[in-house]
RODO-2510 file (C-alpha; in nm, 4 decimals, decimal comma):
residues 304
     n   res          X          Y          Z
     1     m    -1,8657    -1,0556     2,0499
     2     k    -1,6587    -1,0320     1,7301
     3     g    -1,6238    -0,7276     1,5087
     4     i    -1,3956    -0,5702     1,2490
     5     v    -1,2156    -0,2397     1,2992
     6     m    -1,3362     0,0164     1,0440
     7     r    -1,1520     0,3240     1,1741
     8     s    -0,8760     0,3937     1,4221
     9     t    -0,7843     0,7275     1,5740
    10     g    -0,5167     0,5824     1,8002
    11     s    -0,7256     0,5700     2,1165
    12     w    -1,0770     0,5023     1,9864
    13     y    -1,1847     0,2464     1,7273
    14     d    -1,5053     0,2243     1,5217
    15     v    -1,5953    -0,1459     1,5117
    16     h    -1,8500    -0,3021     1,2747
    17     l    -2,0523    -0,5749     1,4452
    18     g    -2,2266    -0,8731     1,2891
    19     d    -2,5677    -0,7143     1,3417
    20     g    -2,4752    -0,4168     1,1241
    21     r    -2,4053    -0,1683     1,4027
    22     v    -2,0858     0,0356     1,4152
    23     i    -1,9932     0,1334     1,7702
    24     p    -1,7009     0,3293     1,9186
    25     c    -1,4632     0,1109     2,1174
    26     r    -1,1581     0,1537     2,3349
    27     t    -0,9116    -0,0839     2,4958
    28     r    -0,8744    -0,1590     2,8604
    29     g    -0,5065    -0,1508     2,9539
    30     k    -0,2306    -0,2499     2,7111
    31     l    -0,3313    -0,4762     2,4247
    32     r    -0,0693    -0,6018     2,1799
    33     l    -0,0200    -0,8935     1,9443
    34     e     0,2704    -1,1101     2,0612
    35     g     0,5892    -1,0609     1,8614
    36     y     0,4877    -0,7257     1,7112
    37     k     0,6702    -0,3991     1,7709
    38     e     0,4258    -0,1448     1,6397
    39     t     0,3156     0,2060     1,7221
    40     n    -0,0470     0,1003     1,6687
    41     p    -0,1248    -0,2493     1,8019
    42     i    -0,4804    -0,2416     1,6619
    43     a    -0,5215    -0,1573     1,2930
    44     v    -0,8062    -0,1073     1,0498
    45     g    -0,9084    -0,4491     0,9199
    46     d    -0,8281    -0,6284     1,2455
    47     y    -1,0879    -0,8699     1,3792
    48     v    -1,1351    -0,8111     1,7504
    49     e    -1,3292    -0,9496     2,0429
    50     l    -1,5149    -0,6982     2,2552
    51     d    -1,7554    -0,6530     2,5386
    52     d    -2,0604    -0,4762     2,3972
    53     l    -2,1813    -0,2026     2,6277
    54     q    -2,4489    -0,0885     2,3739
    55     t    -2,3276     0,2719     2,3369
    56     e    -1,9591     0,1765     2,3290
    57     g    -1,7440    -0,1338     2,3509
    58     i    -1,4285    -0,2548     2,5224
    59     i    -1,1832    -0,4434     2,2981
    60     t    -1,0525    -0,7446     2,4877
    61     a    -0,8514    -0,9362     2,2243
    62     i    -0,7146    -0,9166     1,8688
    63     h    -0,7569    -1,2143     1,6356
    64     e    -0,4533    -1,3492     1,4504
    65     r    -0,4022    -1,1647     1,1221
    66     k    -0,4006    -1,3215     0,7780
    67     n    -0,1520    -1,0507     0,6807
    68     h    -0,0854    -0,6830     0,7229
    69     i     0,1003    -0,4045     0,5465
    70     l     0,3266    -0,1704     0,7353
    71     r     0,5830     0,0995     0,6928
    72     q     0,8538     0,2448     0,9117
    73     s     0,7204     0,4711     1,1851
    74     v     0,8088     0,8352     1,1278
    75     k     0,7915     0,8977     1,5032
    76     k     0,9710     0,6023     1,6648
    77     t     1,3001     0,4628     1,5334
    78     g     1,2885     0,0859     1,4966
    79     h     0,9106     0,0746     1,5218
    80     s     0,6624     0,0073     1,2451
    81     h     0,3225     0,1529     1,1700
    82     v     0,0547    -0,0872     1,0453
    83     l    -0,1582     0,0719     0,7752
    84     a    -0,4125    -0,2103     0,7657
    85     a    -0,4612    -0,5818     0,8294
    86     n    -0,6284    -0,8784     0,6562
    87     i    -0,5905    -0,7368     0,3048
    88     d    -0,6692    -0,9139    -0,0234
    89     l    -0,5242    -0,6477    -0,2538
    90     a    -0,2842    -0,3545    -0,2113
    91     v    -0,3557    -0,0737    -0,4578
    92     l    -0,1268     0,2233    -0,5170
    93     v    -0,2712     0,5289    -0,6918
    94     v     0,0024     0,6771    -0,9114
    95     t     0,0262     1,0041    -1,1036
    96     m     0,2796     1,1175    -1,3600
    97     i     0,2042     1,4850    -1,3070
    98     l     0,0803     1,7111    -1,0267
    99     p     0,2338     1,5368    -0,8298
   100     r     0,4686     1,2902    -0,9965
   101     t     0,5071     0,9521    -0,8276
   102     s     0,8646     0,8227    -0,8471
   103     s     0,9426     0,4659    -0,9511
   104     g     1,1403     0,4312    -0,6274
   105     f     0,8269     0,4975    -0,4218
   106     i     0,6251     0,2565    -0,6373
   107     d     0,8800    -0,0206    -0,5942
   108     r     0,9035     0,0270    -0,2176
   109     f     0,5263    -0,0080    -0,1937
   110     l     0,5222    -0,3174    -0,4162
   111     v     0,8120    -0,4793    -0,2291
   112     t     0,6403    -0,4227     0,1063
   113     a     0,3149    -0,5797    -0,0152
   114     e     0,5014    -0,8683    -0,1785
   115     a     0,6878    -0,9325     0,1461
   116     y     0,3534    -1,0014     0,3160
   117     d     0,2106    -1,2038     0,0242
   118     i    -0,0439    -0,9371    -0,0674
   119     p    -0,1282    -0,9102    -0,4407
   120     q    -0,0736    -0,5624    -0,5843
   121     a    -0,2228    -0,3313    -0,8434
   122     l    -0,1376     0,0155    -0,9754
   123     i    -0,3978     0,2736    -1,0764
   124     f    -0,2511     0,5491    -1,2947
   125     n    -0,4764     0,8494    -1,2377
   126     k    -0,5105     1,1939    -1,4018
   127     q    -0,5018     1,0725    -1,7619
   128     d    -0,6745     1,3966    -1,8598
   129     l    -0,3713     1,6007    -1,7498
   130     l    -0,0919     1,4116    -1,9265
   131     d     0,1319     1,5973    -2,1694
   132     e     0,3524     1,4223    -2,4250
   133     e     0,6454     1,3811    -2,1863
   134     s     0,4444     1,2471    -1,8931
   135     a     0,2446     1,0168    -2,1227
   136     a     0,5689     0,8673    -2,2538
   137     l     0,6990     0,8140    -1,9007
   138     q     0,3724     0,6472    -1,8008
   139     s     0,3919     0,4170    -2,1019
   140     q     0,7400     0,3062    -1,9965
   141     l     0,6247     0,2336    -1,6402
   142     l     0,3185     0,0431    -1,7587
   143     d     0,5419    -0,1770    -1,9718
   144     v     0,7752    -0,2440    -1,6782
   145     y     0,5071    -0,3330    -1,4250
   146     e     0,2745    -0,5273    -1,6523
   147     k     0,5691    -0,7499    -1,7456
   148     t     0,6177    -0,8305    -1,3754
   149     g     0,2537    -0,9386    -1,3481
   150     i     0,1208    -0,6248    -1,1765
   151     r    -0,2341    -0,5316    -1,2779
   152     c    -0,2322    -0,1725    -1,4065
   153     l    -0,5272     0,0538    -1,4842
   154     k    -0,5313     0,3982    -1,6471
   155     i    -0,8104     0,6317    -1,5391
   156     s    -0,9190     0,9857    -1,4789
   157     a    -1,1090     0,9721    -1,1507
   158     i    -1,2776     1,3028    -1,2339
   159     a    -1,3759     1,2373    -1,5962
   160     d    -1,3960     0,8612    -1,6542
   161     d    -1,6364     0,5779    -1,5961
   162     i    -1,4476     0,3735    -1,3349
   163     r    -1,6150     0,0387    -1,3978
   164     e    -1,2712    -0,1245    -1,4360
   165     v    -1,1824    -0,0136    -1,0844
   166     h    -1,5061    -0,1614    -0,9472
   167     n    -1,4242    -0,4904    -1,1207
   168     l    -1,0713    -0,4866    -0,9788
   169     l    -1,1951    -0,4392    -0,6219
   170     a    -1,5039    -0,6628    -0,6339
   171     g    -1,5213    -0,9281    -0,3622
   172     k    -1,2014    -0,8131    -0,1901
   173     t    -1,0770    -0,6067     0,0990
   174     s    -0,8427    -0,3612    -0,0704
   175     l    -0,6038    -0,1067     0,0727
   176     i    -0,5833     0,2150    -0,1314
   177     a    -0,2632     0,4162    -0,0860
   178     g    -0,0746     0,6957    -0,2579
   179     h     0,0897     1,0342    -0,2212
   180     s    -0,1295     1,3235    -0,1163
   181     g    -0,2714     1,4889    -0,4254
   182     v    -0,2927     1,1823    -0,6523
   183     g    -0,6749     1,1862    -0,6436
   184     k    -0,7274     0,8985    -0,4034
   185     s    -1,0169     1,0653    -0,2209
   186     t    -1,1802     1,1685    -0,5487
   187     l    -1,1621     0,8078    -0,6667
   188     l    -1,3096     0,6716    -0,3436
   189     n    -1,5962     0,9209    -0,3527
   190     k    -1,6785     0,8063    -0,7035
   191     l    -1,6792     0,4392    -0,5993
   192     s    -1,9743     0,4880    -0,3661
   193     p    -2,2155     0,7701    -0,2794
   194     d    -2,1755     0,6670     0,0847
   195     i    -1,8072     0,7687     0,0792
   196     q    -1,7581     1,1405     0,1263
   197     q    -1,3870     1,1945     0,1768
   198     s    -1,2562     1,5501     0,1677
   199     t    -1,0571     1,6387    -0,1401
   200     g    -0,7747     1,8904    -0,1311
   201     e    -0,5978     2,1215    -0,3696
   202     l    -0,2346     2,1012    -0,4692
   203     s     0,0032     2,3343    -0,2922
   204     g     0,1036     2,6046    -0,5381
   205     f     0,4484     2,6216    -0,3841
   206     s     0,5430     2,2547    -0,3880
   207     e     0,2917     2,1043    -0,6343
   208     k     0,2361     1,8388    -0,3695
   209     g    -0,1009     1,7428    -0,2350
   210     t    -0,2377     1,8656     0,0925
   211     h    -0,3303     1,5953     0,3441
   212     t    -0,7056     1,5372     0,3474
   213     t    -0,7198     1,1962     0,5200
   214     t    -0,5932     1,1849     0,8783
   215     f    -0,6658     0,8257     0,9814
   216     a    -0,7023     0,4964     0,7945
   217     e    -1,0670     0,4088     0,7430
   218     m    -1,2557     0,1160     0,5906
   219     f    -1,5644     0,1631     0,3726
   220     t    -1,8194    -0,0880     0,2470
   221     l    -1,8963    -0,0922    -0,1255
   222     d    -2,1215    -0,3985    -0,0989
   223     n    -2,1574    -0,7078     0,1203
   224     t    -1,8285    -0,8578    -0,0049
   225     t    -1,6277    -0,5524    -0,1149
   226     f    -1,4406    -0,3242     0,1238
   227     v    -1,1862    -0,0490     0,0650
   228     i    -0,9434     0,0962     0,3161
   229     d    -0,8458     0,4590     0,2661
   230     t    -0,5069     0,5557     0,4091
   231     p    -0,3560     0,8965     0,4875
   232     g    -0,1523     1,0457     0,2038
   233     i     0,2009     0,9091     0,2327
   234     k     0,5055     1,1301     0,1766
   235     e     0,7606     0,8504     0,1933
   236     w     0,7752     0,4753     0,2340
   237     g     1,0375     0,3126     0,4555
   238     l     1,0976    -0,0619     0,4367
   239     m     1,0714    -0,2675     0,7552
   240     n     1,1867    -0,6166     0,8527
   241     i     1,3376    -0,7036     0,5136
   242     s     1,6974    -0,8249     0,5204
   243     s     1,9506    -0,7655     0,2432
   244     e     1,9564    -1,1379     0,1659
   245     e     1,5808    -1,1596     0,1085
   246     l     1,5180    -0,8220    -0,0567
   247     s     1,5468    -0,9488    -0,4157
   248     d     1,2961    -1,2256    -0,3407
   249     h     1,0296    -0,9539    -0,3276
   250     f     1,1050    -0,8569    -0,6882
   251     p     0,9311    -1,1448    -0,8727
   252     e     1,1438    -1,1146    -1,1852
   253     m     1,4635    -1,1363    -0,9738
   254     r     1,3314    -1,4134    -0,7511
   255     a     1,2827    -1,6329    -1,0563
   256     l     1,6541    -1,6018    -1,1433
   257     r     1,8171    -1,6405    -0,8030
   258     a     1,8902    -2,0130    -0,8374
   259     e     2,0874    -1,9431    -1,1574
   260     c     2,3384    -1,7167    -0,9797
   261     k     2,6812    -1,8636    -0,9060
   262     f     2,6378    -1,7925    -0,5348
   263     g     2,2734    -1,8984    -0,5355
   264     y     2,0714    -1,7689    -0,2430
   265     r     2,3746    -1,5830    -0,1050
   266     c     2,3969    -1,3591    -0,4117
   267     l     2,2961    -0,9969    -0,3537
   268     h     2,3089    -0,9203    -0,7291
   269     a     2,5430    -0,6277    -0,6690
   270     n     2,9144    -0,7046    -0,7095
   271     e     2,9089    -1,0839    -0,7327
   272     p     3,0434    -1,2540    -1,0473
   273     h     2,8252    -1,4714    -1,2726
   274     c     2,5045    -1,3137    -1,1421
   275     a     2,1946    -1,4147    -1,3399
   276     v     2,0076    -1,0999    -1,2369
   277     k     2,2806    -0,8629    -1,3590
   278     h     2,2999    -1,0618    -1,6821
   279     a     1,9219    -1,0296    -1,7244
   280     v     1,9466    -0,6530    -1,6739
   281     e     2,2128    -0,6334    -1,9452
   282     k     1,9868    -0,8297    -2,1822
   283     g     1,6851    -0,6118    -2,1037
   284     e     1,4945    -0,8944    -1,9343
   285     v     1,4915    -0,7096    -1,5998
   286     a     1,4091    -0,3387    -1,6159
   287     v     1,7001    -0,1069    -1,5398
   288     s     1,4730     0,1132    -1,3243
   289     r     1,3717    -0,1825    -1,1076
   290     y     1,7335    -0,2916    -1,0662
   291     v     1,8492     0,0627    -0,9803
   292     n     1,5716     0,0920    -0,7215
   293     y     1,6683    -0,2481    -0,5820
   294     l     2,0309    -0,1380    -0,5393
   295     s     1,9134     0,1826    -0,3703
   296     m     1,7057    -0,0168    -0,1208
   297     l     1,9935    -0,2602    -0,0701
   298     s     2,2358     0,0204     0,0153
   299     g     1,9864     0,1999     0,2377
   300     e     1,9946     0,5155     0,0259
   301     d     1,6994     0,7523     0,0597
   302     n     1,4808     0,6537    -0,2336
   303     r     1,1507     0,6690    -0,0481
   304     k     0,9732     0,9624    -0,2107
***
């Protein structure tokens, strides 16, 4: 019997079956996709085969994934943690205030999704809280990311009609990610009355959000629309992306690579006659994107 994993706690999995039932499942022995080195071999969004025992199931196999999105494991060096699999759209909820999402964090998320051929979108939340300074910063970021082809929405999850968000997600399986405190749970609760995620307050000391989601979980909005809620993420570490291929995951840099003197060997750092550096000087590639690229290239801590 085939099903899709809706929730994973690490040892138990809620699996949605074709007949509409959702049953708790576990694995028998070690189960791992060949070639993967992950802390969680089964992820939300995975299609699995199982033996149905009515009250619970035994997962016997994992189907090949269309794609997945992962980040560096915070517990095991050299291992990755899969947030979700078989995704049509990766959505990052961003805030300019309480808390502020850095452009470095945004770019790491976008690069990771681009590396696995997953389209991306940014939802700028908390429009009702913006002051003049934060509104100006948001305007700059919107200009940068819309020019790279990223779909961007501006909302207040608390105050606004979120019809645009429904239209963005319709007919897709979308992963929703973001720092704790950006209003991700509030947004999900507004998308469907069947979603009742806990919402938390900001820490008065750090002005960072408190974690309200512990495990990734998939929800159904309608027969063709699914959203995957992920735990609030403090930092985003890149995995399995070499220095030589990093710029290929910045679309505006990828388009220029062939014009560099050293072609596909150019790292766009210290090489002469580099088309990317020339484009930055002319304002055709955003300085912030290039600075974040160099930070990733050098391995500097630009994750938060």
